[in-house]
PyMOL Python script that loads the backbone (N, CA, C, O; Angstrom):
from pymol import cmd

cmd.read_pdbstr("""\
ATOM      1  N   MET A   1      29.644-108.190 190.675  1.00  0.00           N
ATOM      2  CA  MET A   1      29.318-107.620 189.164  1.00  0.00           C
ATOM      3  C   MET A   1      29.358-108.858 188.364  1.00  0.00           C
ATOM      4  O   MET A   1      29.381-110.034 188.725  1.00  0.00           O
ATOM      5  N   SER A   2      29.361-108.116 186.757  1.00  0.00           N
ATOM      6  CA  SER A   2      28.660-109.014 185.528  1.00  0.00           C
ATOM      7  C   SER A   2      29.820-108.860 185.053  1.00  0.00           C
ATOM      8  O   SER A   2      30.436-107.821 185.295  1.00  0.00           O
ATOM      9  N   ASP A   3      30.454-110.023 184.149  1.00  0.00           N
ATOM     10  CA  ASP A   3      31.363-109.874 183.287  1.00  0.00           C
ATOM     11  C   ASP A   3      29.979-109.195 181.485  1.00  0.00           C
ATOM     12  O   ASP A   3      28.846-109.669 181.397  1.00  0.00           O
ATOM     13  N   TYR A   4      30.417-108.348 180.626  1.00  0.00           N
ATOM     14  CA  TYR A   4      29.696-108.130 179.645  1.00  0.00           C
ATOM     15  C   TYR A   4      30.391-108.546 178.302  1.00  0.00           C
ATOM     16  O   TYR A   4      31.537-108.995 178.286  1.00  0.00           O
ATOM     17  N   THR A   5      29.892-108.431 177.566  1.00  0.00           N
ATOM     18  CA  THR A   5      30.762-108.590 176.356  1.00  0.00           C
ATOM     19  C   THR A   5      29.620-107.905 174.821  1.00  0.00           C
ATOM     20  O   THR A   5      28.414-107.674 174.912  1.00  0.00           O
ATOM     21  N   ILE A   6      30.491-107.725 173.541  1.00  0.00           N
ATOM     22  CA  ILE A   6      30.178-106.456 172.767  1.00  0.00           C
ATOM     23  C   ILE A   6      30.046-107.643 171.352  1.00  0.00           C
ATOM     24  O   ILE A   6      30.900-108.384 170.864  1.00  0.00           O
ATOM     25  N   ARG A   7      28.726-107.440 171.028  1.00  0.00           N
ATOM     26  CA  ARG A   7      29.356-108.271 169.812  1.00  0.00           C
ATOM     27  C   ARG A   7      28.427-107.483 168.742  1.00  0.00           C
ATOM     28  O   ARG A   7      27.263-107.095 168.834  1.00  0.00           O
ATOM     29  N   PHE A   8      29.317-107.397 167.758  1.00  0.00           N
ATOM     30  CA  PHE A   8      29.175-106.844 166.339  1.00  0.00           C
ATOM     31  C   PHE A   8      28.452-107.792 165.367  1.00  0.00           C
ATOM     32  O   PHE A   8      28.601-109.013 165.308  1.00  0.00           O
ATOM     33  N   THR A   9      27.509-106.894 164.490  1.00  0.00           N
ATOM     34  CA  THR A   9      26.620-107.148 163.997  1.00  0.00           C
ATOM     35  C   THR A   9      27.729-107.772 162.416  1.00  0.00           C
ATOM     36  O   THR A   9      27.836-108.887 161.903  1.00  0.00           O
ATOM     37  N   SER A  10      28.143-106.904 162.203  1.00  0.00           N
ATOM     38  CA  SER A  10      29.242-106.851 161.208  1.00  0.00           C
ATOM     39  C   SER A  10      29.743-107.573 160.993  1.00  0.00           C
ATOM     40  O   SER A  10      29.516-107.968 162.137  1.00  0.00           O
ATOM     41  N   GLY A  11      30.830-108.958 160.255  1.00  0.00           N
ATOM     42  CA  GLY A  11      30.851-110.250 161.022  1.00  0.00           C
ATOM     43  C   GLY A  11      30.669-110.618 161.918  1.00  0.00           C
ATOM     44  O   GLY A  11      29.549-110.257 162.279  1.00  0.00           O
ATOM     45  N   ASP A  12      31.341-111.450 162.908  1.00  0.00           N
ATOM     46  CA  ASP A  12      30.317-112.539 163.938  1.00  0.00           C
ATOM     47  C   ASP A  12      31.663-111.595 164.691  1.00  0.00           C
ATOM     48  O   ASP A  12      32.679-112.241 164.437  1.00  0.00           O
ATOM     49  N   GLU A  13      31.875-110.887 165.148  1.00  0.00           N
ATOM     50  CA  GLU A  13      33.394-110.286 166.051  1.00  0.00           C
ATOM     51  C   GLU A  13      32.409-109.916 167.198  1.00  0.00           C
ATOM     52  O   GLU A  13      31.389-109.232 167.117  1.00  0.00           O
ATOM     53  N   THR A  14      32.957-110.532 168.292  1.00  0.00           N
ATOM     54  CA  THR A  14      32.435-110.474 169.995  1.00  0.00           C
ATOM     55  C   THR A  14      33.413-110.548 171.025  1.00  0.00           C
ATOM     56  O   THR A  14      33.670-111.661 171.483  1.00  0.00           O
ATOM     57  N   GLU A  15      34.033-109.488 171.490  1.00  0.00           N
ATOM     58  CA  GLU A  15      35.078-109.051 172.540  1.00  0.00           C
ATOM     59  C   GLU A  15      34.076-108.617 173.563  1.00  0.00           C
ATOM     60  O   GLU A  15      32.914-108.223 173.661  1.00  0.00           O
ATOM     61  N   LEU A  16      35.512-108.996 174.523  1.00  0.00           N
ATOM     62  CA  LEU A  16      35.235-109.277 175.881  1.00  0.00           C
ATOM     63  C   LEU A  16      34.859-107.590 177.068  1.00  0.00           C
ATOM     64  O   LEU A  16      35.737-107.100 177.780  1.00  0.00           O
ATOM     65  N   LEU A  17      34.101-107.295 177.019  1.00  0.00           N
ATOM     66  CA  LEU A  17      34.134-105.936 177.027  1.00  0.00           C
ATOM     67  C   LEU A  17      34.931-105.375 179.024  1.00  0.00           C
ATOM     68  O   LEU A  17      35.704-104.458 179.304  1.00  0.00           O
ATOM     69  N   GLY A  18      34.213-106.507 180.016  1.00  0.00           N
ATOM     70  CA  GLY A  18      35.069-106.340 180.891  1.00  0.00           C
ATOM     71  C   GLY A  18      34.277-107.114 182.019  1.00  0.00           C
ATOM     72  O   GLY A  18      33.664-108.084 181.573  1.00  0.00           O
ATOM     73  N   SER A  19      34.122-106.858 183.686  1.00  0.00           N
ATOM     74  CA  SER A  19      33.365-106.440 184.033  1.00  0.00           C
ATOM     75  C   SER A  19      33.476-105.485 184.779  1.00  0.00           C
ATOM     76  O   SER A  19      34.483-104.934 185.223  1.00  0.00           O
ATOM     77  N   PHE A  20      31.123-105.042 185.094  1.00  0.00           N
ATOM     78  CA  PHE A  20      30.779-103.843 185.228  1.00  0.00           C
ATOM     79  C   PHE A  20      29.606-103.975 186.224  1.00  0.00           C
ATOM     80  O   PHE A  20      28.728-104.764 185.874  1.00  0.00           O
ATOM     81  N   PRO A  21      29.466-103.455 187.189  1.00  0.00           N
ATOM     82  CA  PRO A  21      28.335-103.150 188.087  1.00  0.00           C
ATOM     83  C   PRO A  21      26.965-103.650 187.781  1.00  0.00           C
ATOM     84  O   PRO A  21      26.290-104.562 188.258  1.00  0.00           O
ATOM     85  N   ASN A  22      26.730-102.633 186.687  1.00  0.00           N
ATOM     86  CA  ASN A  22      25.180-102.904 185.787  1.00  0.00           C
ATOM     87  C   ASN A  22      25.329-103.202 184.003  1.00  0.00           C
ATOM     88  O   ASN A  22      26.415-103.343 183.441  1.00  0.00           O
ATOM     89  N   TYR A  23      24.480-103.234 183.566  1.00  0.00           N
ATOM     90  CA  TYR A  23      23.937-103.231 182.287  1.00  0.00           C
ATOM     91  C   TYR A  23      24.995-101.373 181.341  1.00  0.00           C
ATOM     92  O   TYR A  23      25.806-101.298 180.419  1.00  0.00           O
ATOM     93  N   THR A  24      24.420-100.420 182.141  1.00  0.00           N
ATOM     94  CA  THR A  24      24.343 -99.366 181.868  1.00  0.00           C
ATOM     95  C   THR A  24      25.648 -98.887 181.630  1.00  0.00           C
ATOM     96  O   THR A  24      25.991 -98.219 180.655  1.00  0.00           O
ATOM     97  N   GLU A  25      26.401 -99.280 182.622  1.00  0.00           N
ATOM     98  CA  GLU A  25      28.222 -99.233 182.630  1.00  0.00           C
ATOM     99  C   GLU A  25      28.689 -99.844 181.170  1.00  0.00           C
ATOM    100  O   GLU A  25      29.130 -99.236 180.195  1.00  0.00           O
ATOM    101  N   ALA A  26      28.437-101.276 181.356  1.00  0.00           N
ATOM    102  CA  ALA A  26      29.278-101.910 180.217  1.00  0.00           C
ATOM    103  C   ALA A  26      28.720-101.045 179.043  1.00  0.00           C
ATOM    104  O   ALA A  26      29.506-101.009 178.096  1.00  0.00           O
ATOM    105  N   ALA A  27      27.512-100.306 178.851  1.00  0.00           N
ATOM    106  CA  ALA A  27      27.024 -99.651 177.190  1.00  0.00           C
ATOM    107  C   ALA A  27      28.009 -99.064 177.052  1.00  0.00           C
ATOM    108  O   ALA A  27      28.935 -99.253 176.263  1.00  0.00           O
ATOM    109  N   ILE A  28      27.760 -97.788 178.355  1.00  0.00           N
ATOM    110  CA  ILE A  28      29.055 -96.787 178.020  1.00  0.00           C
ATOM    111  C   ILE A  28      30.078 -96.855 177.310  1.00  0.00           C
ATOM    112  O   ILE A  28      30.327 -96.166 176.320  1.00  0.00           O
ATOM    113  N   HIS A  29      31.145 -98.241 178.093  1.00  0.00           N
ATOM    114  CA  HIS A  29      31.856 -98.459 177.667  1.00  0.00           C
ATOM    115  C   HIS A  29      31.234 -98.849 175.625  1.00  0.00           C
ATOM    116  O   HIS A  29      31.096 -98.269 174.548  1.00  0.00           O
ATOM    117  N   ALA A  30      31.132 -99.702 176.030  1.00  0.00           N
ATOM    118  CA  ALA A  30      30.518-100.278 174.398  1.00  0.00           C
ATOM    119  C   ALA A  30      30.695 -98.597 173.493  1.00  0.00           C
ATOM    120  O   ALA A  30      31.562 -98.436 172.635  1.00  0.00           O
ATOM    121  N   GLU A  31      29.936 -97.748 173.805  1.00  0.00           N
ATOM    122  CA  GLU A  31      30.132 -97.015 173.193  1.00  0.00           C
ATOM    123  C   GLU A  31      31.573 -95.892 172.862  1.00  0.00           C
ATOM    124  O   GLU A  31      31.919 -95.537 171.735  1.00  0.00           O
ATOM    125  N   VAL A  32      32.145 -95.547 173.976  1.00  0.00           N
ATOM    126  CA  VAL A  32      33.666 -95.266 173.596  1.00  0.00           C
ATOM    127  C   VAL A  32      33.864 -96.122 172.583  1.00  0.00           C
ATOM    128  O   VAL A  32      33.589 -95.727 171.451  1.00  0.00           O
ATOM    129  N   LEU A  33      34.400 -97.522 172.782  1.00  0.00           N
ATOM    130  CA  LEU A  33      34.679 -98.313 171.889  1.00  0.00           C
ATOM    131  C   LEU A  33      33.834 -98.295 169.971  1.00  0.00           C
ATOM    132  O   LEU A  33      34.159 -98.757 168.877  1.00  0.00           O
ATOM    133  N   LEU A  34      32.810 -97.577 170.452  1.00  0.00           N
ATOM    134  CA  LEU A  34      32.555 -97.751 169.215  1.00  0.00           C
ATOM    135  C   LEU A  34      32.693 -96.289 168.626  1.00  0.00           C
ATOM    136  O   LEU A  34      32.398 -96.259 167.432  1.00  0.00           O
ATOM    137  N   ALA A  35      33.083 -95.019 169.181  1.00  0.00           N
ATOM    138  CA  ALA A  35      33.867 -94.270 169.097  1.00  0.00           C
ATOM    139  C   ALA A  35      35.863 -94.378 168.736  1.00  0.00           C
ATOM    140  O   ALA A  35      36.779 -93.924 168.051  1.00  0.00           O
ATOM    141  N   HIS A  36      35.546 -95.228 169.688  1.00  0.00           N
ATOM    142  CA  HIS A  36      37.385 -95.189 168.625  1.00  0.00           C
ATOM    143  C   HIS A  36      37.512 -96.239 167.627  1.00  0.00           C
ATOM    144  O   HIS A  36      38.608 -96.674 167.272  1.00  0.00           O
ATOM    145  N   ARG A  37      36.184 -96.727 167.087  1.00  0.00           N
ATOM    146  CA  ARG A  37      36.273 -96.903 166.022  1.00  0.00           C
ATOM    147  C   ARG A  37      35.169 -96.098 164.842  1.00  0.00           C
ATOM    148  O   ARG A  37      34.335 -96.624 164.105  1.00  0.00           O
ATOM    149  N   GLY A  38      35.525 -94.694 164.995  1.00  0.00           N
ATOM    150  CA  GLY A  38      35.253 -93.820 164.266  1.00  0.00           C
ATOM    151  C   GLY A  38      33.484 -93.831 164.733  1.00  0.00           C
ATOM    152  O   GLY A  38      32.887 -93.438 163.730  1.00  0.00           O
ATOM    153  N   TYR A  39      32.933 -93.992 165.343  1.00  0.00           N
ATOM    154  CA  TYR A  39      31.618 -93.364 164.756  1.00  0.00           C
ATOM    155  C   TYR A  39      30.823 -92.346 166.494  1.00  0.00           C
ATOM    156  O   TYR A  39      31.014 -92.396 167.709  1.00  0.00           O
ATOM    157  N   ASP A  40      30.173 -91.770 165.789  1.00  0.00           N
ATOM    158  CA  ASP A  40      29.827 -90.790 166.156  1.00  0.00           C
ATOM    159  C   ASP A  40      29.139 -90.805 167.831  1.00  0.00           C
ATOM    160  O   ASP A  40      27.919 -90.884 167.970  1.00  0.00           O
ATOM    161  N   MET A  41      30.320 -90.697 169.359  1.00  0.00           N
ATOM    162  CA  MET A  41      29.004 -90.550 170.413  1.00  0.00           C
ATOM    163  C   MET A  41      27.653 -90.112 170.906  1.00  0.00           C
ATOM    164  O   MET A  41      26.938 -90.660 171.744  1.00  0.00           O
ATOM    165  N   ASP A  42      27.374 -88.605 169.958  1.00  0.00           N
ATOM    166  CA  ASP A  42      26.268 -88.158 170.471  1.00  0.00           C
ATOM    167  C   ASP A  42      25.574 -88.447 169.314  1.00  0.00           C
ATOM    168  O   ASP A  42      24.607 -87.686 169.276  1.00  0.00           O
ATOM    169  N   GLU A  43      25.594 -89.206 168.307  1.00  0.00           N
ATOM    170  CA  GLU A  43      24.848 -90.087 167.363  1.00  0.00           C
ATOM    171  C   GLU A  43      24.548 -91.215 167.870  1.00  0.00           C
ATOM    172  O   GLU A  43      23.814 -92.007 167.280  1.00  0.00           O
ATOM    173  N   LEU A  44      25.094 -91.461 169.086  1.00  0.00           N
ATOM    174  CA  LEU A  44      24.688 -93.408 168.510  1.00  0.00           C
ATOM    175  C   LEU A  44      23.041 -93.378 169.280  1.00  0.00           C
ATOM    176  O   LEU A  44      22.526 -92.380 169.783  1.00  0.00           O
ATOM    177  N   VAL A  45      22.587 -94.406 169.218  1.00  0.00           N
ATOM    178  CA  VAL A  45      20.971 -94.662 170.232  1.00  0.00           C
ATOM    179  C   VAL A  45      21.179 -95.903 170.608  1.00  0.00           C
ATOM    180  O   VAL A  45      21.652 -96.770 169.874  1.00  0.00           O
ATOM    181  N   ARG A  46      20.853 -96.050 171.717  1.00  0.00           N
ATOM    182  CA  ARG A  46      21.104 -96.944 173.021  1.00  0.00           C
ATOM    183  C   ARG A  46      19.673 -97.223 173.010  1.00  0.00           C
ATOM    184  O   ARG A  46      18.843 -96.342 173.229  1.00  0.00           O
ATOM    185  N   GLY A  47      19.216 -99.061 172.629  1.00  0.00           N
ATOM    186  CA  GLY A  47      17.632 -99.395 172.661  1.00  0.00           C
ATOM    187  C   GLY A  47      17.942 -99.778 174.474  1.00  0.00           C
ATOM    188  O   GLY A  47      18.881 -99.383 175.165  1.00  0.00           O
ATOM    189  N   GLU A  48      16.757-100.687 174.876  1.00  0.00           N
ATOM    190  CA  GLU A  48      16.369-100.655 176.089  1.00  0.00           C
ATOM    191  C   GLU A  48      17.107-102.671 176.803  1.00  0.00           C
ATOM    192  O   GLU A  48      17.659-103.401 175.980  1.00  0.00           O
ATOM    193  N   TRP A  49      16.996-102.978 177.765  1.00  0.00           N
ATOM    194  CA  TRP A  49      17.207-103.695 177.666  1.00  0.00           C
ATOM    195  C   TRP A  49      17.035-104.952 177.831  1.00  0.00           C
ATOM    196  O   TRP A  49      17.357-105.311 178.964  1.00  0.00           O
ATOM    197  N   GLU A  50      16.531-106.046 176.937  1.00  0.00           N
ATOM    198  CA  GLU A  50      15.693-106.836 176.844  1.00  0.00           C
ATOM    199  C   GLU A  50      16.741-108.184 176.120  1.00  0.00           C
ATOM    200  O   GLU A  50      17.812-108.270 175.520  1.00  0.00           O
ATOM    201  N   GLN A  51      15.752-109.014 176.576  1.00  0.00           N
ATOM    202  CA  GLN A  51      16.256-110.729 176.699  1.00  0.00           C
ATOM    203  C   GLN A  51      17.850-110.918 176.363  1.00  0.00           C
ATOM    204  O   GLN A  51      18.515-111.388 175.439  1.00  0.00           O
ATOM    205  N   GLY A  52      18.125-110.209 177.791  1.00  0.00           N
ATOM    206  CA  GLY A  52      19.376-110.322 178.145  1.00  0.00           C
ATOM    207  C   GLY A  52      20.527-109.723 177.064  1.00  0.00           C
ATOM    208  O   GLY A  52      21.593-110.277 176.795  1.00  0.00           O
ATOM    209  N   ARG A  53      19.937-108.199 176.410  1.00  0.00           N
ATOM    210  CA  ARG A  53      20.805-107.856 175.406  1.00  0.00           C
ATOM    211  C   ARG A  53      20.530-106.425 175.302  1.00  0.00           C
ATOM    212  O   ARG A  53      19.366-106.030 175.244  1.00  0.00           O
ATOM    213  N   LEU A  54      21.860-105.350 175.266  1.00  0.00           N
ATOM    214  CA  LEU A  54      20.851-103.767 174.823  1.00  0.00           C
ATOM    215  C   LEU A  54      21.475-103.746 173.155  1.00  0.00           C
ATOM    216  O   LEU A  54      22.385-104.447 172.711  1.00  0.00           O
ATOM    217  N   LEU A  55      20.992-103.127 172.721  1.00  0.00           N
ATOM    218  CA  LEU A  55      21.639-102.596 171.143  1.00  0.00           C
ATOM    219  C   LEU A  55      21.537-101.750 171.067  1.00  0.00           C
ATOM    220  O   LEU A  55      20.783-100.902 171.546  1.00  0.00           O
ATOM    221  N   ILE A  56      22.862-101.793 169.948  1.00  0.00           N
ATOM    222  CA  ILE A  56      23.386 -99.883 169.845  1.00  0.00           C
ATOM    223  C   ILE A  56      23.343 -99.569 167.974  1.00  0.00           C
ATOM    224  O   ILE A  56      23.844-100.134 167.002  1.00  0.00           O
ATOM    225  N   TRP A  57      22.716 -98.714 168.116  1.00  0.00           N
ATOM    226  CA  TRP A  57      22.902 -97.917 166.476  1.00  0.00           C
ATOM    227  C   TRP A  57      23.328 -96.774 165.933  1.00  0.00           C
ATOM    228  O   TRP A  57      23.193 -95.630 166.368  1.00  0.00           O
ATOM    229  N   ALA A  58      23.807 -97.115 165.037  1.00  0.00           N
ATOM    230  CA  ALA A  58      24.767 -95.909 165.172  1.00  0.00           C
ATOM    231  C   ALA A  58      24.057 -93.945 164.990  1.00  0.00           C
ATOM    232  O   ALA A  58      24.564 -92.832 165.123  1.00  0.00           O
ATOM    233  N   ASP A  59      22.888 -94.399 164.684  1.00  0.00           N
ATOM    234  CA  ASP A  59      21.890 -93.107 164.681  1.00  0.00           C
ATOM    235  C   ASP A  59      20.654 -93.758 164.702  1.00  0.00           C
ATOM    236  O   ASP A  59      20.349 -94.933 164.502  1.00  0.00           O
ATOM    237  N   GLU A  60      19.661 -92.243 165.133  1.00  0.00           N
ATOM    238  CA  GLU A  60      18.550 -92.998 164.954  1.00  0.00           C
ATOM    239  C   GLU A  60      17.473 -93.110 164.488  1.00  0.00           C
ATOM    240  O   GLU A  60      16.356 -93.255 164.984  1.00  0.00           O
ATOM    241  N   SER A  61      18.324 -92.942 162.202  1.00  0.00           N
ATOM    242  CA  SER A  61      17.337 -93.276 160.881  1.00  0.00           C
ATOM    243  C   SER A  61      17.457 -94.882 161.315  1.00  0.00           C
ATOM    244  O   SER A  61      16.428 -95.558 161.316  1.00  0.00           O
ATOM    245  N   ASP A  62      19.093 -95.644 161.784  1.00  0.00           N
ATOM    246  CA  ASP A  62      19.018 -96.370 161.403  1.00  0.00           C
ATOM    247  C   ASP A  62      17.913 -97.861 163.245  1.00  0.00           C
ATOM    248  O   ASP A  62      17.549 -99.033 163.339  1.00  0.00           O
ATOM    249  N   ALA A  63      17.932 -96.753 164.027  1.00  0.00           N
ATOM    250  CA  ALA A  63      17.028 -97.822 164.979  1.00  0.00           C
ATOM    251  C   ALA A  63      15.292 -97.201 165.513  1.00  0.00           C
ATOM    252  O   ALA A  63      14.575 -97.397 166.495  1.00  0.00           O
ATOM    253  N   ALA A  64      15.161 -96.198 163.943  1.00  0.00           N
ATOM    254  CA  ALA A  64      13.468 -96.038 164.039  1.00  0.00           C
ATOM    255  C   ALA A  64      13.023 -97.658 163.222  1.00  0.00           C
ATOM    256  O   ALA A  64      13.234 -98.285 162.184  1.00  0.00           O
ATOM    257  N   ASN A  65      12.409 -97.737 164.299  1.00  0.00           N
ATOM    258  CA  ASN A  65      11.331 -99.421 163.823  1.00  0.00           C
ATOM    259  C   ASN A  65      12.603-100.614 163.399  1.00  0.00           C
ATOM    260  O   ASN A  65      12.394-101.345 162.431  1.00  0.00           O
ATOM    261  N   ASP A  66      13.437-100.696 163.905  1.00  0.00           N
ATOM    262  CA  ASP A  66      14.282-101.993 163.535  1.00  0.00           C
ATOM    263  C   ASP A  66      14.182-102.259 164.830  1.00  0.00           C
ATOM    264  O   ASP A  66      13.973-101.534 165.803  1.00  0.00           O
ATOM    265  N   ALA A  67      14.505-104.320 164.612  1.00  0.00           N
ATOM    266  CA  ALA A  67      14.482-105.119 165.719  1.00  0.00           C
ATOM    267  C   ALA A  67      15.599-105.246 166.317  1.00  0.00           C
ATOM    268  O   ALA A  67      15.611-105.427 167.534  1.00  0.00           O
ATOM    269  N   GLY A  68      16.937-105.167 165.479  1.00  0.00           N
ATOM    270  CA  GLY A  68      17.931-105.220 165.246  1.00  0.00           C
ATOM    271  C   GLY A  68      19.198-105.390 164.118  1.00  0.00           C
ATOM    272  O   GLY A  68      20.424-105.270 164.113  1.00  0.00           O
ATOM    273  N   ALA A  69      18.197-105.718 163.240  1.00  0.00           N
ATOM    274  CA  ALA A  69      19.077-105.708 161.729  1.00  0.00           C
ATOM    275  C   ALA A  69      20.268-104.753 161.423  1.00  0.00           C
ATOM    276  O   ALA A  69      21.311-104.874 160.782  1.00  0.00           O
ATOM    277  N   LYS A  70      19.468-103.373 162.418  1.00  0.00           N
ATOM    278  CA  LYS A  70      20.846-102.100 161.471  1.00  0.00           C
ATOM    279  C   LYS A  70      21.766-102.146 162.851  1.00  0.00           C
ATOM    280  O   LYS A  70      22.850-101.566 162.923  1.00  0.00           O
ATOM    281  N   ALA A  71      21.127-102.993 164.047  1.00  0.00           N
ATOM    282  CA  ALA A  71      22.231-102.458 165.191  1.00  0.00           C
ATOM    283  C   ALA A  71      23.331-102.526 164.612  1.00  0.00           C
ATOM    284  O   ALA A  71      23.313-103.242 163.611  1.00  0.00           O
ATOM    285  N   LEU A  72      24.758-101.821 164.977  1.00  0.00           N
ATOM    286  CA  LEU A  72      25.807-101.668 165.887  1.00  0.00           C
ATOM    287  C   LEU A  72      26.718-103.335 165.873  1.00  0.00           C
ATOM    288  O   LEU A  72      27.421-104.171 165.304  1.00  0.00           O
ATOM    289  N   CYS A  73      26.094-102.953 166.822  1.00  0.00           N
ATOM    290  CA  CYS A  73      26.286-104.721 168.182  1.00  0.00           C
ATOM    291  C   CYS A  73      25.467-104.448 168.794  1.00  0.00           C
ATOM    292  O   CYS A  73      24.786-103.435 168.957  1.00  0.00           O
ATOM    293  N   SER A  74      25.527-105.967 169.405  1.00  0.00           N
ATOM    294  CA  SER A  74      24.511-105.775 171.195  1.00  0.00           C
ATOM    295  C   SER A  74      25.442-106.139 172.262  1.00  0.00           C
ATOM    296  O   SER A  74      26.490-106.743 172.029  1.00  0.00           O
ATOM    297  N   VAL A  75      25.062-105.770 173.459  1.00  0.00           N
ATOM    298  CA  VAL A  75      25.675-105.931 174.849  1.00  0.00           C
ATOM    299  C   VAL A  75      24.815-106.755 175.142  1.00  0.00           C
ATOM    300  O   VAL A  75      23.595-106.753 174.977  1.00  0.00           O
ATOM    301  N   GLU A  76      25.792-107.768 175.777  1.00  0.00           N
ATOM    302  CA  GLU A  76      25.692-108.951 176.305  1.00  0.00           C
ATOM    303  C   GLU A  76      26.496-109.583 177.650  1.00  0.00           C
ATOM    304  O   GLU A  76      27.709-109.662 177.849  1.00  0.00           O
ATOM    305  N   ARG A  77      25.238-110.047 178.590  1.00  0.00           N
ATOM    306  CA  ARG A  77      26.277-110.560 180.041  1.00  0.00           C
ATOM    307  C   ARG A  77      26.502-111.978 179.516  1.00  0.00           C
ATOM    308  O   ARG A  77      25.935-112.812 178.810  1.00  0.00           O
ATOM    309  N   CYS A  78      27.881-111.786 180.386  1.00  0.00           N
ATOM    310  CA  CYS A  78      28.219-113.628 179.845  1.00  0.00           C
ATOM    311  C   CYS A  78      27.328-114.510 180.942  1.00  0.00           C
ATOM    312  O   CYS A  78      27.318-115.739 180.884  1.00  0.00           O
TER     313      CYS A  78
END
""", "prot")
cmd.dss("prot")
cmd.show_as("cartoon", "prot")
cmd.util.cbc("prot")
cmd.orient("prot")
């Protein structure tokens, strides 16, 4: 099990997600957290795990050809 954090791109807000067996479980938890903040879970787009982080965007149009500037947050291993 590893600890993961969620880093929001607006502001410089970081929140501990908790301990999960893998990044997929951490990403699911992050998506639930985003849904509680008003985002549509069915629209969220998850990137690939790269450079120690996983990006999540609000929808396909934000994710298209974006290196992370439009991402809502990143999930990162502590």
